[in-house]
C-alpha positions as a Markdown table, in Angstrom:
| # | Residue | x | y | z |
|---|---|---|---|---|
| 1 | Unk | -10.3 | 1.1 | 29.3 |
| 2 | Unk | -11.2 | 4.8 | 30.2 |
| 3 | Unk | -7.3 | 5.4 | 31.2 |
| 4 | Unk | -5.8 | 3.4 | 28.8 |
| 5 | Unk | -3.0 | 5.0 | 26.8 |
| 6 | Unk | -3.4 | 4.3 | 23.3 |
| 7 | Unk | -0.5 | 2.8 | 21.3 |
| 8 | Unk | -0.2 | 4.9 | 18.3 |
| 9 | Unk | -0.6 | 8.3 | 20.1 |
| 10 | Unk | 2.6 | 7.0 | 22.2 |
| 11 | Unk | 4.3 | 6.0 | 19.1 |
| 12 | Unk | 3.3 | 9.1 | 17.1 |
| 13 | Unk | 4.2 | 11.3 | 20.1 |
| 14 | Unk | 7.5 | 9.7 | 20.8 |
| 15 | Unk | 8.3 | 10.0 | 17.0 |
| 16 | Unk | 8.8 | 6.3 | 16.1 |
| 17 | Unk | 9.8 | 5.8 | 12.3 |
| 18 | Unk | 6.9 | 3.3 | 10.9 |
| 19 | Unk | 9.1 | 2.6 | 8.5 |
| 20 | Unk | 10.5 | -1.5 | 7.9 |
| 21 | Unk | 7.0 | -2.7 | 10.2 |
| 22 | Unk | 5.3 | -4.0 | 6.7 |
| 23 | Unk | 4.3 | -7.4 | 7.1 |
| 24 | Unk | 6.2 | -9.2 | 4.0 |
| 25 | Unk | 4.7 | -11.9 | 2.2 |
| 26 | Unk | 4.4 | -13.2 | -1.3 |
| 27 | Unk | 0.8 | -14.2 | -0.9 |
| 28 | Unk | -2.6 | -12.7 | 0.7 |
| 29 | Unk | -6.1 | -14.2 | 1.1 |
| 30 | Unk | -8.7 | -11.1 | 1.4 |
| 31 | Unk | -11.9 | -12.9 | 2.8 |
| 32 | Unk | -15.6 | -11.3 | 3.3 |
| 33 | Unk | -16.0 | -13.0 | 6.6 |
| 34 | Unk | -19.1 | -12.1 | 9.3 |
| 35 | Unk | -18.3 | -9.8 | 12.3 |
| 36 | Unk | -17.5 | -9.4 | 15.2 |
| 37 | Unk | -13.9 | -10.7 | 14.7 |
| 38 | Unk | -13.5 | -11.8 | 18.5 |
| 39 | Unk | -10.6 | -14.0 | 19.8 |
| 40 | Unk | -13.8 | -16.2 | 20.9 |
| 41 | Unk | -15.6 | -16.5 | 17.6 |
| 42 | Unk | -12.3 | -17.4 | 16.0 |
| 43 | Unk | -12.0 | -20.5 | 18.3 |
| 44 | Unk | -15.2 | -21.6 | 18.6 |
| 45 | Unk | -17.5 | -20.2 | 15.9 |
| 46 | Unk | -18.7 | -22.7 | 13.3 |
| 47 | Unk | -18.0 | -20.2 | 10.3 |
| 48 | Unk | -14.8 | -19.0 | 11.5 |
| 49 | Unk | -13.0 | -21.3 | 13.6 |
| 50 | Unk | -12.2 | -23.7 | 10.5 |
| 51 | Unk | -10.4 | -20.7 | 8.6 |
| 52 | Unk | -8.5 | -19.9 | 12.0 |
| 53 | Unk | -7.4 | -23.4 | 12.6 |
| 54 | Unk | -6.4 | -23.3 | 8.6 |
| 55 | Unk | -4.0 | -20.4 | 8.8 |
| 56 | Unk | -2.3 | -22.1 | 11.6 |
| 57 | Unk | -1.7 | -25.6 | 10.0 |
| 58 | Unk | -0.6 | -23.7 | 7.0 |
| 59 | Unk | 2.3 | -21.8 | 9.3 |
| 60 | Unk | 3.1 | -25.4 | 10.5 |
| 61 | Unk | 3.9 | -26.8 | 7.1 |
| 62 | Unk | 5.6 | -23.9 | 6.0 |
| 63 | Unk | 3.0 | -22.4 | 3.6 |
| 64 | Unk | 2.8 | -18.8 | 3.9 |
| 65 | Unk | -0.4 | -16.9 | 2.9 |
| 66 | Unk | -1.3 | -13.7 | 5.0 |
| 67 | Unk | -4.8 | -14.0 | 5.4 |
| 68 | Unk | -7.0 | -10.8 | 6.2 |
| 69 | Unk | -10.8 | -10.7 | 6.7 |
| 70 | Unk | -12.9 | -7.7 | 5.5 |
| 71 | Unk | -16.4 | -6.6 | 6.3 |
| 72 | Unk | -19.4 | -6.8 | 4.2 |
| 73 | Unk | -20.0 | -3.4 | 2.6 |
| 74 | Unk | -23.7 | -2.2 | 1.5 |
| 75 | Unk | -22.3 | -1.3 | -1.7 |
| 76 | Unk | -19.9 | -4.1 | -2.7 |
| 77 | Unk | -21.5 | -7.0 | -1.3 |
| 78 | Unk | -24.1 | -9.6 | -2.2 |
| 79 | Unk | -26.2 | -11.2 | 0.4 |
| 80 | Unk | -25.8 | -14.8 | 0.3 |
| 81 | Unk | -22.4 | -14.5 | -1.1 |
| 82 | Unk | -19.0 | -14.0 | 0.4 |
| 83 | Unk | -16.1 | -11.9 | -1.5 |
| 84 | Unk | -12.9 | -13.8 | -1.3 |
| 85 | Unk | -10.0 | -12.2 | -3.3 |
| 86 | Unk | -6.7 | -14.1 | -3.4 |
| 87 | Unk | -3.1 | -11.8 | -4.3 |
| 88 | Unk | 0.1 | -13.2 | -5.4 |
| 89 | Unk | 3.5 | -12.7 | -6.6 |
| 90 | Unk | 4.5 | -14.2 | -9.6 |
| 91 | Unk | 7.7 | -13.5 | -10.7 |
| 92 | Unk | 10.8 | -12.5 | -8.3 |
| 93 | Unk | 10.9 | -9.1 | -9.5 |
| 94 | Unk | 7.7 | -7.5 | -9.6 |
| 95 | Unk | 5.9 | -4.3 | -9.0 |
| 96 | Unk | 2.2 | -5.1 | -8.1 |
| 97 | Unk | 0.2 | -8.7 | -6.8 |
| 98 | Unk | -1.8 | -10.4 | -9.4 |
| 99 | Unk | -5.2 | -10.4 | -8.1 |
| 100 | Unk | -8.0 | -13.6 | -8.5 |
| 101 | Unk | -11.6 | -12.5 | -7.3 |
| 102 | Unk | -14.4 | -14.7 | -6.2 |
| 103 | Unk | -18.1 | -14.2 | -5.4 |
| 104 | Unk | -18.7 | -17.7 | -3.9 |
| 105 | Unk | -22.1 | -18.6 | -2.2 |
| 106 | Unk | -22.0 | -18.7 | 1.8 |
| 107 | Unk | -21.8 | -22.2 | 2.2 |
| 108 | Unk | -19.1 | -22.8 | -0.2 |
| 109 | Unk | -16.7 | -20.0 | 0.9 |
| 110 | Unk | -14.4 | -22.7 | 3.1 |
| 111 | Unk | -14.0 | -24.9 | 0.6 |
| 112 | Unk | -12.9 | -22.3 | -2.0 |
| 113 | Unk | -10.4 | -20.8 | 0.8 |
| 114 | Unk | -8.9 | -24.2 | 1.7 |
| 115 | Unk | -8.3 | -24.7 | -2.3 |
| 116 | Unk | -7.1 | -21.3 | -3.1 |
| 117 | Unk | -4.6 | -21.3 | 0.1 |
| 118 | Unk | -3.3 | -24.9 | -1.3 |
| 119 | Unk | -3.8 | -23.9 | -5.1 |
| 120 | Unk | -5.4 | -27.1 | -5.6 |
| 121 | Unk | -6.7 | -28.4 | -8.8 |
| 122 | Unk | -10.1 | -28.2 | -7.4 |
| 123 | Unk | -10.1 | -24.5 | -7.9 |
| 124 | Unk | -11.3 | -25.4 | -11.6 |
| 125 | Unk | -14.5 | -26.1 | -9.6 |
| 126 | Unk | -15.0 | -22.9 | -8.8 |
| 127 | Unk | -14.5 | -21.2 | -12.0 |
| 128 | Unk | -18.2 | -19.9 | -12.6 |
| 129 | Unk | -17.6 | -17.7 | -9.4 |
| 130 | Unk | -14.4 | -16.2 | -10.5 |
| 131 | Unk | -14.6 | -12.6 | -11.8 |
| 132 | Unk | -13.5 | -11.2 | -14.8 |
| 133 | Unk | -14.5 | -7.5 | -14.5 |
| 134 | Unk | -12.9 | -6.8 | -11.2 |
| 135 | Unk | -12.1 | -3.3 | -9.7 |
| 136 | Unk | -8.4 | -2.1 | -10.0 |
| 137 | Unk | -7.3 | -1.0 | -6.7 |
| 138 | Unk | -8.3 | -1.9 | -3.1 |
| 139 | Unk | -7.7 | -0.2 | 0.0 |
| 140 | Unk | -8.0 | -2.5 | 3.4 |
| 141 | Unk | -8.3 | 0.4 | 6.4 |
| 142 | Unk | -7.7 | -1.8 | 9.9 |
| 143 | Unk | -10.7 | -0.9 | 12.3 |
| 144 | Unk | -10.3 | -3.9 | 14.5 |
| 145 | Unk | -11.1 | -2.7 | 17.8 |
| 146 | Unk | -11.2 | -6.1 | 19.2 |
| 147 | Unk | -7.3 | -6.5 | 18.5 |
| 148 | Unk | -6.4 | -3.1 | 20.0 |
| 149 | Unk | -9.0 | 0.0 | 21.0 |
| 150 | Unk | -6.5 | 1.9 | 18.8 |
| 151 | Unk | -7.5 | 0.4 | 15.2 |
| 152 | Unk | -11.2 | 1.3 | 16.0 |
| 153 | Unk | -10.4 | 4.5 | 17.7 |
| 154 | Unk | -8.3 | 5.9 | 14.9 |
| 155 | Unk | -8.8 | 3.7 | 12.2 |
| 156 | Unk | -12.7 | 4.1 | 11.7 |
| 157 | Unk | -12.6 | 7.8 | 11.1 |
| 158 | Unk | -10.0 | 7.4 | 8.3 |
| 159 | Unk | -11.8 | 4.8 | 6.7 |
| 160 | Unk | -15.1 | 7.0 | 6.6 |
| 161 | Unk | -13.2 | 9.7 | 5.4 |
| 162 | Unk | -11.6 | 7.4 | 2.6 |
| 163 | Unk | -14.9 | 5.6 | 1.9 |
| 164 | Unk | -17.0 | 8.6 | 1.3 |
| 165 | Unk | -14.3 | 11.1 | -0.5 |
| 166 | Unk | -12.3 | 8.5 | -2.4 |
| 167 | Unk | -13.8 | 5.5 | -3.2 |
| 168 | Unk | -15.3 | 4.9 | -6.9 |
| 169 | Unk | -15.6 | 2.4 | -9.6 |
| 170 | Unk | -11.6 | 1.8 | -9.4 |
| 171 | Unk | -11.5 | 2.1 | -6.2 |
| 172 | Unk | -12.9 | 0.0 | -3.3 |
| 173 | Unk | -12.4 | 0.9 | 0.5 |
| 174 | Unk | -12.8 | -1.8 | 2.8 |
| 175 | Unk | -12.9 | -2.2 | 6.7 |
| 176 | Unk | -10.4 | -4.8 | 7.7 |
| 177 | Unk | -9.0 | -7.4 | 10.2 |
| 178 | Unk | -5.7 | -6.9 | 11.6 |
| 179 | Unk | -2.6 | -6.9 | 9.8 |
| 180 | Unk | -0.2 | -6.2 | 12.4 |
| 181 | Unk | 1.0 | -2.5 | 14.0 |
| 182 | Unk | -1.6 | -1.6 | 16.4 |
| 183 | Unk | 1.1 | 1.4 | 17.4 |
| 184 | Unk | 0.7 | 3.0 | 13.8 |
| 185 | Unk | -3.0 | 3.3 | 13.9 |
| 186 | Unk | -4.4 | 4.4 | 11.8 |
| 187 | Unk | -3.1 | 2.2 | 9.2 |
| 188 | Unk | -3.9 | 0.7 | 5.9 |
| 189 | Unk | -2.6 | -1.7 | 3.0 |
| 190 | Unk | -3.2 | -0.6 | -1.0 |
| 191 | Unk | -3.5 | -3.3 | -3.1 |
| 192 | Unk | -2.5 | -4.4 | -5.6 |
| 193 | Unk | 0.7 | -2.4 | -5.2 |
| 194 | Unk | 1.1 | -3.8 | -1.2 |
| 195 | Unk | 2.4 | -0.5 | -0.1 |
| 196 | Unk | 1.3 | -0.2 | 3.8 |
| 197 | Unk | 0.7 | 3.0 | 5.7 |
| 198 | Unk | 0.6 | 4.0 | 9.2 |
| 199 | Unk | 0.1 | 7.2 | 11.4 |
| 200 | Unk | -2.6 | 8.5 | 8.9 |
| 201 | Unk | -3.7 | 11.8 | 8.7 |
| 202 | Unk | -6.4 | 13.5 | 6.7 |
| 203 | Unk | -4.0 | 15.9 | 5.2 |
| 204 | Unk | -2.2 | 13.2 | 3.2 |
| 205 | Unk | -5.0 | 11.4 | 2.0 |
| 206 | Unk | -5.1 | 13.2 | -1.6 |
| 207 | Unk | -1.4 | 12.4 | -2.6 |
| 208 | Unk | -1.6 | 8.8 | -0.9 |
| 209 | Unk | -4.9 | 8.3 | -3.1 |
| 210 | Unk | -4.0 | 10.4 | -6.1 |
| 211 | Unk | -0.7 | 9.5 | -6.3 |
| 212 | Unk | 0.8 | 12.7 | -6.8 |
| 213 | Unk | 2.7 | 15.4 | -5.5 |
| 214 | Unk | 5.8 | 15.2 | -3.7 |
| 215 | Unk | 6.5 | 11.8 | -2.5 |
| 216 | Unk | 8.3 | 13.1 | 0.9 |
| 217 | Unk | 5.5 | 14.8 | 1.9 |
| 218 | Unk | 4.1 | 11.1 | 2.9 |
| 219 | Unk | 7.9 | 10.1 | 3.9 |
| 220 | Unk | 7.0 | 9.5 | 7.9 |
| 221 | Unk | 3.6 | 7.9 | 7.1 |
| 222 | Unk | 4.8 | 5.1 | 5.1 |
| 223 | Unk | 5.3 | 1.2 | 6.7 |
| 224 | Unk | 6.8 | -0.1 | 3.6 |
| 225 | Unk | 5.9 | -2.3 | 0.8 |
| 226 | Unk | 5.1 | -6.2 | 1.5 |
| 227 | Unk | 7.2 | -7.4 | -1.5 |
| 228 | Unk | 10.4 | -7.3 | 0.3 |
| 229 | Unk | 11.6 | -7.9 | 4.3 |
| 230 | Unk | 12.3 | -5.1 | 6.9 |
| 231 | Unk | 15.4 | -3.8 | 5.8 |
| 232 | Unk | 14.9 | -3.6 | 2.2 |
| 233 | Unk | 11.7 | -1.8 | 2.9 |
| 234 | Unk | 13.5 | 1.0 | 4.9 |
| 235 | Unk | 16.0 | 1.1 | 1.7 |
| 236 | Unk | 12.9 | 0.9 | -1.0 |
| 237 | Unk | 11.6 | 4.3 | 0.7 |
| 238 | Unk | 14.9 | 6.3 | -0.1 |
| 239 | Unk | 14.9 | 5.0 | -3.7 |
| 240 | Unk | 11.1 | 5.9 | -3.8 |
| 241 | Unk | 11.6 | 9.4 | -2.7 |
| 242 | Unk | 14.7 | 10.0 | -5.1 |
| 243 | Unk | 12.6 | 8.6 | -8.5 |
| 244 | Unk | 9.0 | 9.7 | -7.4 |
| 245 | Unk | 6.0 | 8.1 | -8.4 |
| 246 | Unk | 6.9 | 6.2 | -11.3 |
| 247 | Unk | 8.7 | 3.9 | -9.1 |
| 248 | Unk | 5.6 | 2.3 | -8.2 |
| 249 | Unk | 5.7 | 0.9 | -11.8 |
| 250 | Unk | 9.2 | -0.6 | -11.8 |
| 251 | Unk | 9.6 | -4.7 | -10.8 |
| 252 | Unk | 11.6 | -4.6 | -8.2 |
| 253 | Unk | 13.3 | -7.3 | -5.6 |
| 254 | Unk | 15.9 | -7.1 | -2.5 |
| 255 | Unk | 18.6 | -9.0 | -1.0 |
| 256 | Unk | 20.1 | -8.8 | 2.3 |
| 257 | Unk | 24.3 | -9.3 | 1.4 |
| 258 | Unk | 25.4 | -8.9 | 5.1 |
| 259 | Unk | 24.6 | -7.6 | 8.5 |
| 260 | Unk | 26.3 | -7.7 | 12.1 |
| 261 | Unk | 26.6 | -10.5 | 14.3 |
| 262 | Unk | 23.6 | -9.5 | 16.1 |
| 263 | Unk | 21.2 | -11.2 | 13.3 |
| 264 | Unk | 17.8 | -10.6 | 15.1 |
| 265 | Unk | 18.5 | -6.6 | 16.1 |
| 266 | Unk | 21.6 | -5.9 | 14.1 |
| 267 | Unk | 23.2 | -2.5 | 14.0 |
| 268 | Unk | 24.0 | -2.2 | 10.2 |
| 269 | Unk | 22.8 | -4.3 | 7.5 |
| 270 | Unk | 24.0 | -3.8 | 3.5 |
| 271 | Unk | 21.1 | -4.4 | 1.0 |
| 272 | Unk | 20.8 | -4.9 | -3.0 |
| 273 | Unk | 18.0 | -3.6 | -4.7 |
| 274 | Unk | 17.4 | -4.9 | -7.9 |
| 275 | Unk | 14.7 | -3.3 | -10.4 |
| 276 | Unk | 13.8 | -3.3 | -13.9 |
| 277 | Unk | 12.2 | 0.0 | -15.4 |
| 278 | Unk | 8.8 | 0.0 | -17.3 |
| 279 | Unk | 10.9 | 0.4 | -20.6 |
| 280 | Unk | 13.0 | -2.6 | -19.7 |
| 281 | Unk | 16.2 | -1.0 | -18.4 |
| 282 | Unk | 17.8 | -3.3 | -15.5 |
| 283 | Unk | 19.5 | -1.5 | -13.0 |
| 284 | Unk | 20.6 | -1.8 | -8.9 |
| 285 | Unk | 21.4 | 0.1 | -5.9 |
| 286 | Unk | 23.8 | -0.9 | -2.9 |
| 287 | Unk | 22.5 | 0.2 | 0.6 |
| 288 | Unk | 23.8 | 0.4 | 4.0 |
| 289 | Unk | 21.1 | 0.6 | 6.6 |
| 290 | Unk | 22.3 | 1.6 | 10.4 |
| 291 | Unk | 20.8 | 2.1 | 13.5 |
| 292 | Unk | 20.2 | 5.9 | 14.1 |
| 293 | Unk | 18.9 | 5.9 | 17.6 |
| 294 | Unk | 16.0 | 4.5 | 19.7 |
| 295 | Unk | 12.2 | 5.7 | 21.0 |
| 296 | Unk | 10.3 | 4.6 | 23.7 |
| 297 | Unk | 7.0 | 2.9 | 22.3 |
| 298 | Unk | 4.1 | 0.5 | 23.2 |
| 299 | Unk | 3.5 | -2.6 | 21.4 |
| 300 | Unk | -0.5 | -2.7 | 22.2 |
| 301 | Unk | -2.7 | -0.1 | 24.1 |
| 302 | Unk | -2.0 | -0.2 | 27.8 |
| 303 | Unk | 1.1 | -1.9 | 27.6 |
| 304 | Unk | 4.4 | -0.8 | 29.3 |
| 305 | Unk | 6.5 | 1.0 | 27.0 |
| 306 | Unk | 9.3 | -0.9 | 25.5 |
| 307 | Unk | 12.8 | 0.4 | 24.1 |
| 308 | Unk | 13.1 | 0.0 | 20.0 |
| 309 | Unk | 15.7 | 1.0 | 17.5 |
| 310 | Unk | 15.3 | 3.1 | 14.5 |
| 311 | Unk | 16.9 | 3.1 | 11.4 |
| 312 | Unk | 18.0 | 4.9 | 8.3 |
| 313 | Unk | 20.0 | 4.6 | 5.4 |
| 314 | Unk | 23.5 | 5.7 | 5.6 |
| 315 | Unk | 24.4 | 4.9 | 2.0 |
| 316 | Unk | 22.8 | 4.4 | -1.0 |
| 317 | Unk | 24.4 | 4.2 | -4.6 |
| 318 | Unk | 23.1 | 3.0 | -8.3 |
| 319 | Unk | 25.7 | 0.3 | -9.2 |
| 320 | Unk | 26.2 | -1.6 | -12.9 |
| 321 | Unk | 24.4 | -4.8 | -13.0 |
């Protein structure tokens, strides 16, 4: 792909706003799986194929669990064992996902994954592998070049910088598989808060990791919070910009109140965002999101360019609950 145009270069050069592109999900299953993560192996490898098929079955059954593979790490991993992390929200309003983490023998990996997905009573059989002393925070950086070359080309240097400079006893940095949005490489997801980032640059990593400084400096790199859907993510960024870093500790949820007739690609959407502050004060915002233009972008490296709508918050007001 010598002459390939990287989708993320096109997206960034054309000013595509990444907000609203985070994959919304109530549950995430992070699995330490052997590389390479190629399409061929997911369809034929005796380890990866059952896992690949399971998530397709779950989707058909309406059970939504977002899967992600992570690569073994010389410091975090243990030979003969696989790390499996399950993130789940337990309340309608929440600030961070609740984490369960297991270190299980490789030959029991499949059984644990299946039981976690279905939240089976047989999970009790794995209690001896469940970890009680777990790291506070995990960052997963997409370096999955087998899906799109932009993710390895731009994701790996950011992963390497994060791993070397910021990893600590309270923060692990992982290489992970695709979780959507090649055109925003380098992209990462930050757990347990569930914030997703894209078009990342070295200069903003201090603010992002340490969660300090002006939120506005991170505005154009924010893809959104996975706790809510697309248009609510656009609103959430505006509220976060106003309230600052303390907003991450607020329990929150959102609902779509109204939109125009074109529900698949609307020109305007009205959103209500409810919250509870750390000191138990309840509140809400009403917002209107509207189209403010369009840009040309590529979904995948080498693809033809397409036009996508760009949105912004045209009205935002705190309302009485």
